[in-house]
ROKOL-705198 format. One line per field, with one value per residue (C-alpha): residue number from 1; z, y, x. Coordinates in nm, 2 decimals, always signed. Last residue first. Layout:
resi NUM,...
w Z,...
v Y,...
u X,...
! end
This chain:
resi 390,389,388,387,386,385,384,383,382,381,380,379,378,377,376,375,374,373,372,371,370,369,368,367,366,365,364,363,362,361,360,359,358,357,356,355,354,353,352,351,350,349,348,347,346,345,344,343,342,341,340,339,338,337,336,335,334,333,332,331,330,329,328,327,326,325,324,323,322,321,320,319,318,317,316,315,314,313,312,311,310,309,308,307,306,305,304,303,302,301,300,299,298,297,296,295,294,293,292,291,290,289,288,287,286,285,284,283,282,281,280,279,278,277,276,275,274,273,272,271,270,269,268,267,266,265,264,263,262,261,260,259,258,257,256,255,254,253,252,251,250,249,248,247,246,245,244,243,242,241,240,239,238,237,236,235,234,233,232,231,230,229,228,227,226,225,224,223,222,221,220,219,218,217,216,215,214,213,212,211,210,209,208,207,206,205,204,203,202,201,200,199,198,197,196,195,194,193,192,191,190,189,188,187,186,185,184,183,182,181,180,179,178,177,176,175,174,173,172,171,170,169,168,167,166,165,164,163,162,161,160,159,158,157,156,155,154,153,152,151,150,149,148,147,146,145,144,143,142,141,140,139,138,137,136,135,134,133,132,131,130,129,128,127,126,125,124,123,122,121,120,119,118,117,116,115,114,113,112,111,110,109,108,107,106,105,104,103,102,101,100,99,98,97,96,95,94,93,92,91,90,89,88,87,86,85,84,83,82,81,80,79,78,77,76,75,74,73,72,71,70,69,68,67,66,65,64,63,62,61,60,59,58,57,56,55,54,53,52,51,50,49,48,47,46,45,44,43,42,41,40,39,38,37,36,35,34,33,32,31,30,29,28,27,26,25,24,23,22,21,20,19,18,17,16,15,14,13,12,11,10,9,8,7,6,5,4,3,2,1
w +2.26,+1.98,+1.87,+1.83,+1.55,+1.45,+1.30,+0.90,+0.81,+0.46,+0.41,+0.25,+0.09,+0.20,-0.04,+0.07,-0.22,-0.30,-0.48,-0.63,-0.94,-1.18,-1.36,-1.68,-1.85,-1.76,-1.91,-1.70,-1.72,-1.45,-1.49,-1.22,-1.03,-0.83,-0.46,-0.30,+0.03,+0.19,+0.44,+0.57,+0.62,+0.79,+0.59,+0.89,+0.71,+0.99,+1.03,+1.06,+1.26,+1.40,+1.02,+1.01,+1.06,+0.77,+0.66,+0.76,+0.60,+0.30,+0.21,+0.04,+0.36,+0.48,+0.18,+0.34,+0.38,+0.43,+0.36,+0.15,+0.23,-0.09,-0.43,-0.34,-0.04,-0.19,-0.50,-0.27,-0.11,-0.36,-0.48,-0.20,-0.08,-0.38,-0.39,-0.02,-0.08,-0.12,+0.10,+0.38,+0.67,+1.04,+1.01,+0.68,+0.81,+1.21,+0.93,+0.69,+0.92,+1.14,+0.88,+0.73,+1.02,+1.37,+1.43,+1.61,+1.92,+1.80,+1.44,+1.23,+1.33,+1.07,+1.07,+1.10,+0.80,+0.60,+0.70,+0.64,+0.35,+0.15,+0.27,+0.13,+0.23,-0.05,+0.12,+0.09,-0.15,-0.44,-0.74,-1.04,-1.15,-1.25,-1.09,-0.75,-0.76,-0.80,-0.52,-0.32,-0.43,-0.39,-0.02,+0.09,+0.00,-0.30,-0.35,-0.37,-0.48,-0.21,-0.10,-0.49,-0.36,-0.03,-0.20,-0.43,-0.82,-0.94,-1.25,-1.55,-1.65,-1.61,-1.23,-1.14,-1.37,-1.55,-1.26,-1.08,-1.35,-1.40,-0.99,-1.01,-1.30,-1.15,-0.81,-0.94,-1.09,-0.78,-0.55,-0.79,-0.85,-0.45,-0.60,-0.87,-1.19,-1.30,-1.40,-1.82,-1.73,-1.46,-1.68,-1.95,-1.72,-1.57,-1.93,-2.09,-2.16,-1.79,-1.85,-2.19,-2.12,-1.82,-2.10,-2.06,-2.47,-2.69,-2.72,-2.36,-2.34,-2.51,-2.18,-1.95,-2.06,-2.05,-1.72,-1.56,-1.70,-1.50,-1.19,-1.22,-1.23,-0.98,-0.68,-0.57,-0.26,-0.41,-0.75,-0.91,-0.80,-0.88,-1.23,-1.22,-1.11,-1.36,-1.70,-1.61,-1.58,-1.86,-2.08,-1.96,-2.13,-2.44,-2.57,-2.34,-2.33,-2.13,-1.84,-1.70,-1.65,-1.32,-1.15,-1.17,-1.42,-1.50,-1.21,-0.97,-1.05,-0.88,-1.14,-0.96,-0.88,-0.85,-0.57,-0.35,-0.40,-0.27,+0.03,+0.16,+0.11,+0.30,+0.59,+0.58,+0.61,+0.88,+1.13,+1.41,+1.34,+1.34,+1.58,+1.55,+1.54,+1.80,+1.65,+1.36,+0.99,+0.69,+0.76,+0.47,+0.52,+0.47,+0.17,+0.13,+0.09,-0.32,-0.52,-0.66,-1.04,-1.29,-1.43,-1.81,-1.88,-1.64,-1.30,-1.10,-0.73,-0.54,-0.57,-0.71,-0.38,-0.26,-0.52,-0.45,-0.77,-0.69,-0.91,-0.73,-0.76,-0.70,-1.05,-1.08,-0.81,-0.47,-0.47,-0.68,-0.65,-0.27,-0.24,-0.46,-0.26,+0.07,+0.01,-0.10,+0.24,+0.45,+0.56,+0.62,+0.74,+1.04,+0.94,+1.13,+1.22,+1.28,+1.57,+1.61,+1.89,+1.95,+2.15,+2.26,+2.11,+2.39,+2.38,+2.19,+2.46,+2.36,+2.52,+2.72,+3.05,+3.24,+3.00,+2.84,+2.84,+2.64,+2.50,+2.54,+2.32,+2.38,+2.11,+2.08,+1.88,+1.77,+1.46,+1.35,+1.08,+1.13,+1.53,+1.73,+1.94,+2.25,+2.48,+2.74,+2.98,+3.09,+3.35,+3.40,+3.66,+3.49,+3.56,+3.39,+3.09,+2.99,+3.06,+2.80,+2.59,+2.50
v -1.88,-2.08,-2.04,-2.26,-2.50,-2.53,-2.85,-2.93,-3.25,-3.45,-3.79,-4.04,-4.36,-4.68,-5.00,-5.23,-5.52,-5.74,-5.95,-6.03,-6.29,-6.21,-6.49,-6.64,-6.96,-7.30,-7.50,-7.18,-6.84,-6.59,-6.23,-6.01,-5.69,-5.53,-5.37,-5.15,-5.09,-4.78,-4.76,-4.41,-4.33,-3.97,-3.66,-3.39,-3.09,-2.81,-2.48,-2.16,-1.88,-1.77,-1.78,-1.80,-2.11,-2.20,-2.42,-2.23,-1.95,-2.16,-2.25,-2.56,-2.73,-2.41,-2.45,-2.21,-2.35,-2.08,-1.73,-1.84,-1.81,-2.02,-1.86,-1.54,-1.44,-1.48,-1.28,-1.00,-0.99,-0.90,-0.64,-0.49,-0.48,-0.32,+0.01,+0.06,-0.12,+0.21,+0.34,+0.15,-0.07,+0.14,+0.39,+0.31,-0.02,+0.02,+0.34,+0.09,-0.13,+0.09,+0.20,-0.18,-0.25,-0.41,-0.42,-0.65,-0.56,-0.53,-0.56,-0.77,-1.08,-1.29,-1.33,-0.99,-0.89,-1.19,-1.02,-0.64,-0.70,-0.92,-0.73,-0.43,-0.18,+0.02,+0.17,+0.52,+0.85,+0.60,+0.85,+0.64,+0.86,+0.59,+0.29,+0.44,+0.67,+0.46,+0.25,+0.53,+0.64,+0.32,+0.24,+0.55,+0.55,+0.60,+0.54,+0.91,+1.12,+1.34,+1.04,+1.10,+1.52,+1.37,+1.13,+1.38,+1.38,+1.43,+1.21,+1.38,+1.55,+1.91,+1.80,+2.01,+2.01,+1.65,+1.50,+1.60,+1.45,+1.15,+1.09,+1.15,+0.88,+0.62,+0.65,+0.60,+0.32,+0.20,+0.20,-0.02,-0.31,-0.36,-0.66,-0.72,-0.91,-0.64,-0.45,-0.40,-0.37,-0.10,+0.08,+0.10,+0.16,+0.43,+0.65,+0.67,+1.04,+1.09,+0.76,+0.84,+1.21,+1.09,+0.79,+0.44,+0.32,+0.09,+0.27,+0.32,-0.06,-0.24,-0.05,-0.15,-0.54,-0.53,-0.33,-0.59,-0.88,-0.75,-0.67,-1.06,-1.25,-0.96,-1.10,-0.85,-0.69,-0.32,-0.37,-0.17,+0.15,+0.00,-0.10,+0.29,+0.46,+0.24,+0.35,+0.72,+0.68,+0.52,+0.75,+1.07,+0.92,+0.82,+0.49,+0.24,-0.13,-0.10,+0.11,-0.20,-0.43,-0.20,-0.32,-0.70,-0.96,-1.10,-1.09,-1.06,-1.34,-1.50,-1.66,-1.88,-1.94,-1.53,-1.52,-1.72,-1.48,-1.23,-1.41,-1.53,-1.15,-1.04,-1.34,-1.26,-0.88,-0.91,-1.13,-0.93,-0.71,-0.31,-0.06,+0.09,+0.43,+0.72,+0.99,+0.77,+0.90,+1.00,+1.09,+1.12,+1.51,+1.57,+1.72,+2.07,+2.02,+1.92,+2.13,+1.92,+1.86,+2.10,+1.97,+1.94,+1.54,+1.44,+1.26,+1.61,+1.53,+1.86,+2.23,+2.38,+2.30,+2.65,+2.89,+2.73,+2.68,+2.32,+2.18,+1.91,+1.50,+1.35,+1.26,+1.13,+0.89,+0.87,+0.57,+0.55,+0.88,+0.89,+0.56,+0.69,+1.05,+0.90,+0.61,+0.89,+1.06,+0.78,+0.58,+0.54,+0.88,+1.00,+1.23,+1.58,+1.73,+2.08,+2.23,+2.54,+2.68,+2.88,+3.21,+3.28,+3.58,+3.89,+3.93,+4.28,+4.51,+4.77,+4.59,+4.26,+4.22,+4.12,+3.97,+4.20,+4.10,+3.81,+3.88,+3.62,+3.67,+3.72,+3.76,+3.93,+3.82,+4.03,+4.11,+3.72,+3.64,+3.91,+3.86,+4.15,+4.21,+4.17,+4.19,+3.94,+4.02,+3.75,+3.79,+3.44,+3.20,+2.89,+2.80,+3.07,+3.04,+2.68,+2.81,+3.10,+2.91,+2.95
u +2.54,+2.50,+2.12,+1.86,+1.81,+1.48,+1.35,+1.26,+1.10,+1.15,+0.99,+1.17,+1.02,+1.07,+0.91,+0.73,+0.59,+0.22,+0.14,-0.17,-0.25,-0.53,-0.68,-0.66,-0.85,-0.91,-0.53,-0.35,-0.27,-0.09,-0.19,-0.01,-0.12,+0.14,+0.03,+0.24,+0.28,+0.44,+0.70,+0.81,+1.17,+1.20,+1.51,+1.55,+1.63,+1.76,+1.67,+1.86,+1.77,+2.08,+2.25,+2.65,+2.70,+2.88,+2.67,+2.33,+2.44,+2.57,+2.16,+2.17,+1.98,+1.85,+1.56,+1.32,+0.99,+0.71,+0.88,+1.20,+1.53,+1.68,+1.45,+1.27,+1.45,+1.78,+1.64,+1.49,+1.79,+2.03,+1.81,+1.70,+2.10,+2.26,+2.21,+2.30,+2.63,+2.79,+2.66,+2.85,+2.59,+2.61,+2.34,+2.17,+2.10,+1.91,+1.73,+1.58,+1.51,+1.27,+1.11,+1.02,+0.85,+0.88,+1.28,+1.41,+1.58,+1.87,+1.89,+2.13,+1.99,+1.98,+1.66,+1.56,+1.77,+1.55,+1.25,+1.29,+1.48,+1.19,+0.90,+1.06,+1.35,+1.50,+1.83,+1.89,+2.02,+2.22,+2.04,+2.10,+1.83,+1.58,+1.68,+1.87,+1.60,+1.32,+1.43,+1.48,+1.12,+0.95,+1.06,+1.02,+0.59,+0.47,+0.07,+0.00,+0.29,+0.40,+0.66,+0.84,+0.91,+1.09,+1.26,+1.39,+1.54,+1.09,+1.01,+0.90,+0.60,+0.73,+0.75,+0.44,+0.11,+0.24,+0.41,+0.10,-0.17,+0.04,+0.02,-0.33,-0.41,-0.19,-0.34,-0.68,-0.60,-0.36,-0.67,-0.89,-0.57,-0.54,-0.31,-0.23,-0.41,-0.67,-0.38,-0.47,-0.86,-0.84,-0.62,-0.91,-1.17,-1.01,-1.04,-0.65,-0.58,-0.38,-0.19,-0.15,+0.00,+0.25,+0.38,+0.43,+0.46,+0.29,-0.08,-0.18,-0.35,+0.00,+0.19,-0.10,-0.04,+0.32,+0.29,+0.05,+0.31,+0.54,+0.34,+0.25,+0.60,+0.68,+0.47,+0.24,+0.15,+0.32,+0.46,+0.20,+0.34,+0.72,+0.63,+0.50,+0.79,+1.02,+0.81,+0.79,+1.18,+1.21,+0.92,+1.11,+1.42,+1.26,+1.33,+1.12,+1.14,+1.44,+1.26,+1.01,+1.30,+1.44,+1.14,+1.20,+1.10,+1.40,+1.66,+1.35,+1.26,+1.56,+1.85,+2.09,+2.44,+2.54,+2.32,+2.52,+2.86,+2.65,+2.49,+2.87,+2.93,+2.69,+2.72,+3.10,+3.06,+2.80,+3.01,+2.96,+2.63,+2.68,+2.59,+2.26,+2.30,+2.15,+1.93,+1.87,+1.90,+1.72,+1.40,+1.16,+1.12,+0.69,+0.63,+0.49,+0.11,+0.05,-0.18,-0.46,-0.38,-0.60,-0.91,-0.84,-0.69,-1.03,-0.99,-0.94,-0.77,-0.92,-0.72,-1.08,-1.17,-1.04,-1.17,-1.52,-1.73,-1.85,-2.04,-2.29,-2.29,-2.55,-2.66,-2.31,-2.38,-2.08,-1.97,-1.69,-1.59,-1.66,-1.38,-1.10,-1.14,-1.08,-0.82,-0.60,-0.67,-0.57,-0.89,-1.24,-1.24,-1.52,-1.71,-1.72,-2.07,-2.01,-2.22,-2.30,-2.39,-2.70,-2.75,-3.12,-3.29,-3.40,-3.73,-3.86,-3.99,-3.75,-3.45,-3.46,-3.30,-3.69,-3.90,-4.19,-4.51,-4.64,-4.99,-5.29,-5.57,-5.94,-6.17,-6.52,-6.80,-7.09,-6.89,-6.93,-6.65,-6.37,-6.39,-6.35,-6.02,-5.95,-5.62,-5.56,-5.19,-4.98,-4.71,-4.43,-4.43,-4.33,-4.69,-4.85,-4.59,-4.65,-5.01,-4.99,-4.80,-4.41
! end
């Protein structure tokens, strides 16, 4: 604090004199602060400073944040971290150990109050099952359960199932199946944990570039492979909690993976088709807001022996008959039997159309076209919602 400010604040100031080092005939006078009240030994007491810790807002979940930082941070600005706690960071190379996962949060398995079974659910279920025997859906030939059959090693079969499920999120079965085949070829002809770890990220990204969120899934595949190697002996875990501890894996993938890879029926795999169709059928009172609510409701009343079949059945039904846009209620047996409260009626309306026909008429002076106008009826299909019967 300057002498002027101290004088204004009423604090005492003492002047001291000294001879200038530049001219011995010049005497300099300088202010010296007196000890302040409450200080010890004449030295002023230091003020206590509060350390402020600045926390940055995450852009998403931890996996998204790691992938974003890895892709944005330039190499020249990265520093080598020697802290022991930092060695748990997820590695991008085969020599770096995988991050030690936190204790996985248990996946809920039951509701406190079970949801009552909807009326006529068994007739509805059997009707859909009978319809599914009459057509082949994309999930029947290109679903995630098909990836295992191109592998000979049991571990690779289970791992191929997990990889296919991880790639299937927000992606059609046709695109997922093609990406799995291309990734298998890029990794040397077989999907294995070791081959995934050894592959460059660019090789993985190029192979799966057609699936949704391929950049994020590239990181998920590499991180999950390292964790499988270090924590699970390069094999797929046998519990839903352990599977959900892998980056990019949720309850739907976990339960489907257990059913396909290990033949373990521990829960229902609920995707957008199962979530949408069961709500259209009125099986949830009130309607569920997300797939997890749908899963817990279904598991509370649907017999356990049907848990492994309902996903495959309803996915194919949703791909061919109960489409998200323009459902084929006109060919659906549920609509004919009055089992679907959300059924729509297809109404055919006539629409006239003019058709111009050109003909040639020849005479002595030459030929010229003659125009003939014909009217033709055209049928146009529209759908009308049918309110549910009281």
